[in-house]
C-alpha positions, 0 to 999 in steps of 0.5 A, spaced: 726 708 678 732 713 679 738 709 682 744 712 685 750 707 684 757 707 688 762 704 685 759 704 678 766 705 674 769 698 676 767 691 673 762 689 677 759 696 678 759 698 671 755 691 669 750 693 674 749 699 671 748 696 664 743 691 667 739 697 671 739 701 664 737 695 660 731 694 666 729 702 664 732 705 670 735 712 670 742 711 673 747 716 676 754 714 678 758 716 684 765 717 681 771 719 684 774 726 680 779 724 675 777 716 676 777 712 670 770 711 667 772 707 661 767 701 663 761 706 663 763 708 655 756 707 651 752 708 657 747 713 658 748 715 665 749 721 669 756 722 673 756 725 680 763 726 682 765 725 689 768 720 694 765 715 699 771 716 704 768 724 705 765 725 711 758 727 708 756 725 701 753 732 698 746 732 699 745 735 692 748 728 689 742 725 693 737 729 691 739 729 684 738 722 684 731 723 686 729 730 685 721 729 685 719 724 691 721 727 698 727 722 700 731 718 695 731 712 700 724 711 703 726 703 704 732 705 708 728 709 713 723 704 713 728 698 715 731 703 720 725 704 723 723 697 723 730 695 726 729 700 732 722 698 733 725 690 734 731 693 738 726 696 743 722 690 744 728 686 745 730 691 750 723 691 754 723 683 754 730 683 757 727 688 762 721 684 764 723 677 763 
């Protein structure tokens, strides 16, 4: 599976990256331009430069994390649909009850 990790240059993130690679995943890390990447030394990862503080993450980075399979975040979309459906049902119950 292709995985995009934010914070992958930090202590926890770098250990997560190593675990994911060990489990056979292809990993891409979102890292700040000019940030310290020593924690990833020896790891076979793709590094995309960027910052979550930006208003919009580049679509190129997201597509690059999963270029062949439509949306890279199908579970997120499914969770969003489920959450929306639950809110709709709760709202309908409040109105009818």
